[in-house]
C-alpha positions in Angstrom: 1.3 -19.5 22.0 -1.5 -17.9 20.0 0.2 -15.1 18.1 -1.2 -13.6 14.9 -0.4 -11.6 11.8 -1.8 -8.1 11.9 -2.7 -6.1 8.9 -3.3 -2.4 9.3 -4.7 0.3 6.9 -6.1 3.7 7.4 -9.3 2.5 5.6 -10.4 -0.3 3.3 -7.6 -0.6 0.8 -5.5 -2.9 2.9 -8.2 -5.5 2.5 -6.8 -6.0 -1.0 -3.4 -6.8 0.6 -5.0 -9.0 3.3 -7.0 -10.9 0.6 -3.8 -11.8 -1.3 -1.8 -12.7 1.8 -4.5 -15.1 2.9 -4.5 -16.7 -0.6 -0.8 -17.3 -0.3 -0.7 -18.1 3.4 -4.2 -19.4 4.4 -3.3 -21.4 7.4 -2.2 -18.5 9.8 -4.6 -16.4 12.0 -5.0 -12.8 11.1 -6.4 -9.5 12.6 -7.2 -6.7 10.2 -7.5 -3.2 11.7 -9.0 -0.3 9.6 -8.8 3.2 11.1 -11.8 4.2 9.0 -13.1 6.8 11.4 -10.0 8.9 10.8 -9.4 8.1 7.2 -8.1 9.3 4.8 -4.5 9.6 5.9 -3.1 10.8 2.6 -3.4 14.6 3.2 -2.5 14.6 6.9 0.8 15.8 8.4 3.7 13.5 9.3 3.1 13.9 13.0 -0.6 13.0 12.8 0.0 10.0 10.5 2.8 8.7 12.8 0.6 9.1 15.9 -2.4 7.4 14.3 -0.3 4.5 12.9 1.5 4.0 16.2 -1.8 3.8 18.0 -3.0 1.1 15.6 0.3 -0.8 16.0 0.0 -0.8 19.8 -3.6 -2.0 19.5 -2.7 -4.9 17.2 0.2 -5.8 19.5 -2.2 -5.9 22.5 -4.5 -8.1 20.5 -1.7 -10.7 20.2 0.0 -9.9 16.9 3.7 -10.9 16.5 4.2 -9.4 13.1 2.2 -6.4 11.6 2.0 -5.3 7.9 1.3 -1.6 7.4 -0.9 -2.3 4.3 -1.1 1.5 3.7 1.4 3.3 1.5 1.0 6.6 3.4 1.6 4.9 6.8 4.6 3.0 5.3 6.0 6.2 3.8 5.6 8.5 6.8 5.5 6.3 9.9 7.2 2.9 9.4 10.8 3.9 9.8 10.3 5.9 13.0 8.2 3.1 14.5 10.8 0.5 13.6 13.7 2.6 15.0 12.1 4.0 18.1 8.9 2.4 19.2 9.1 -1.4 19.1 11.2 -4.2 20.5 12.0 -6.4 17.5 12.4 -9.4 19.8 8.7 -9.1 20.5 7.2 -7.4 17.4 8.1 -6.9 13.8 6.4 -4.1 11.7 6.8 -4.2 7.9 5.6 -2.0 5.1 4.5 -2.3 1.5 6.8 0.1 -0.3 10.0 -1.8 -0.2 8.7 -5.1 -1.6 6.8 -3.2 -4.3 10.0 -1.4 -5.4 12.0 -4.7 -5.4 9.5 -6.0 -8.0 9.9 -3.0 -10.3 11.7 -3.3 -13.7 11.9 -0.7 -16.3 13.6 2.5 -17.2 10.7 5.0 -17.1 8.8 4.6 -13.8 5.4 6.2 -13.1 4.1 6.3 -9.5 0.4 6.8 -8.7 -0.2 7.5 -5.0 -1.8 9.7 -2.4 -0.5 13.2 -1.8 1.2 12.1 1.4 3.1 9.3 -0.3 4.1 11.5 -3.2 5.3 14.3 -0.8 7.3 11.8 1.2 9.4 10.8 -1.9 9.5 7.3 -0.4 9.2 5.5 -3.8 11.9 7.7 -5.3 14.2 7.0 -2.3 13.6 3.3 -2.3 14.1 3.0 -6.1 17.4 4.8 -5.7 18.4 2.6 -2.8 17.4 -0.6 -4.4 19.2 0.1 -7.7 22.2 1.8 -6.0 22.0 4.7 -8.3 23.5 8.1 -7.9 21.2 11.1 -8.6 22.6 13.2 -11.4 19.6 15.5 -12.2 17.3 17.7 -10.2 13.7 17.1 -9.3 11.3 18.4 -11.9 7.5 17.8 -11.5 8.3 15.4 -8.6 10.5 13.4 -11.0 14.0 12.2 -10.5 16.6 11.2 -13.1 19.4 8.9 -12.1 22.2 7.3 -14.1 23.5 3.8 -14.1 26.2 3.1 -16.7 24.9 4.7 -19.9 21.2 4.5 -19.2 18.8 6.7 -17.3 16.2 5.8 -14.8 13.3 8.3 -14.7 10.9 8.4 -11.8 7.7 10.5 -12.1 5.0 10.8 -9.5 1.4 11.7 -9.6 -1.0 12.3 -6.7 -4.6 11.1 -7.2 -6.6 12.7 -4.4 -10.1 11.8 -5.8 -9.5 8.1 -6.4 -9.8 6.9 -2.8 -13.2 8.7 -2.3 -14.5 7.3 -5.6 -13.6 3.8 -4.6 -14.9 3.9 -1.1 -18.2 5.3 -2.3 -18.5 2.4 -4.8 -18.4 4.8 -7.8 -15.0 3.6 -9.2 -16.5 1.6 -12.1 -19.2 4.1 -12.9 -18.9 6.4 -16.0 -18.3 9.4 -13.7 -15.0 8.0 -12.6 -13.6 8.2 -16.1 -13.0 12.0 -15.7 -10.6 11.5 -12.8 -8.9 8.5 -14.3 -8.2 10.6 -17.4 -7.2 13.6 -15.4 -4.5 11.9 -13.3 -3.2 9.5 -15.9 -3.1 12.3 -18.4 -1.1 14.5 -16.1 1.3 11.7 -15.4 1.9 10.9 -19.1 2.3 14.6 -19.9 5.2 14.8 -17.4 6.8 11.7 -19.0 5.3 10.2 -22.2 7.9 7.4 -22.1 6.6 5.6 -19.0 7.0 1.9 -19.3 6.2 0.8 -15.7 3.3 2.0 -13.6 3.3 1.5 -9.8 -0.1 1.6 -8.2 1.2 3.1 -4.9 -2.1 2.9 -3.0 -3.8 -0.3 -2.0 -7.2 1.1 -3.2 -6.0 1.6 -6.8 -6.2 -2.0 -8.0 -10.0 -1.6 -8.0 -9.6 1.0 -10.8 -7.5 -1.4 -12.8 -10.1 -2.0 -15.6 -10.3 1.7 -16.2 -6.5 2.2 -15.9 -6.0 -0.6 -18.5 -8.5 0.9 -20.8 -6.9 4.3 -20.6 -3.5 3.0 -21.4 -4.7 1.0 -24.4 -6.4 4.1 -25.7 -3.6 6.6 -25.2 -0.3 4.7 -25.1 1.1 3.0 -28.2 3.2 0.4 -26.3 3.1 -2.0 -23.5 3.1 -0.7 -19.9 3.7 -3.0 -17.0 1.4 -2.3 -14.1 2.7 -3.1 -10.6 0.0 -3.7 -8.0 0.9 -4.7 -4.5 -1.3 -7.5 -3.3 0.6 -10.6 -4.6 3.9 -8.8 -4.3 3.5 -8.2 -0.6 2.1 -11.7 0.0 5.1 -13.3 -1.6 7.4 -11.0 0.3 5.8 -11.9 3.6 6.0 -15.6 2.7 9.8 -15.2 2.0 10.2 -13.2 5.3 8.6 -15.9 7.4 10.7 -18.6 5.6 13.9 -16.6 6.5 12.7 -16.0 10.1 11.6 -19.3 11.4 11.6 -18.0 15.0 8.7 -15.8 14.1 6.8 -18.3 11.9 7.1 -21.0 14.6 5.1 -19.0 17.2 2.3 -17.9 14.9 -1.0 -19.7 15.4 -2.4 -21.7 12.5 -6.2 -21.7 12.7 -7.0 -20.0 9.4 -9.1 -17.4 11.1 -9.4 -13.6 10.6 -10.9 -10.9 12.9 -11.8 -7.5 11.5 -11.5 -4.4 13.7 -12.6 -0.9 12.7 -12.7 2.5 14.4 -16.0 3.3 12.7 -19.3 1.6 13.1 -19.1 -2.1 12.4 -22.2 -2.3 10.1 -20.8 0.5 8.0 -17.5 -1.3 7.7 -19.1 -4.6 6.9 -21.1 -3.1 4.0 -18.2 -1.2 2.5 -15.8 -4.1 2.9 -17.8 -5.9 0.3 -16.3 -3.6 -2.4 -12.9 -5.0 -1.6 -13.7 -8.6 -0.6 -15.7 -11.3 -2.4 -17.3 -12.6 0.8 -19.3 -11.0 3.6 -17.6 -10.3 7.0 -18.5 -9.4 10.5 -16.3 -6.7 12.1 -15.9 -5.3 15.6 -15.9 -1.6 16.5 -12.9 -0.4 18.6 -11.8 2.9 20.0 -8.3 4.1 19.2 
């Protein structure tokens, strides 16, 4: 058999996940699919995101993928569960997301979530944190925040949508001085909602590219340590553990150390922009979805 690991994102951010997966598991063969022609997904409806994501999953399955990572928080939030429950045969294909492994790595009492509007509206991080910690909700939602009680302590979850961050990153302007305004805008709004945040989840795969500016803002405005949770290594370790537990899947994956890149936009455009996310040049193939 020559079955592969598929990695899907609505655009380029999933390349940060793919890069870390290949660092941890370099021997497998991979296919990356970016639906760049229809990005961004973050502001689209559930129905559209689900349809687009399912089309990408079907294409990766047809390309010979046995396991697919939705390296897109919006797709994981709005499409993963439906696809798992209604659209795939798990004996032939497994589809996994990035939100659950991210939440499993979270520690802290005051949790801040930075994400796209679609992920924030889905409340997926709030629901997964509640599920993972087996907490009972005791307060009402205020400013997209949820308070939950476990014993005598409180877990506070506060979300902030960052609609301008993805365009800044994909245009290559994320490290320019002009990006400082939007970093200050969204982090400032988040900390005004909850000044006690001790753990910050970067709930979009693009956001690690803004990490230098996020770090600088926290050092300048927060008088204590804040743990930043980014997804690349977390998802890679989670996939490694998953394959260790599911030897039937690992045993049929091909091990040539290759990676194909598919995009729904023009290949030369994808190749140039992918350089923002990857350290080495690539050659992609245009496909129609």
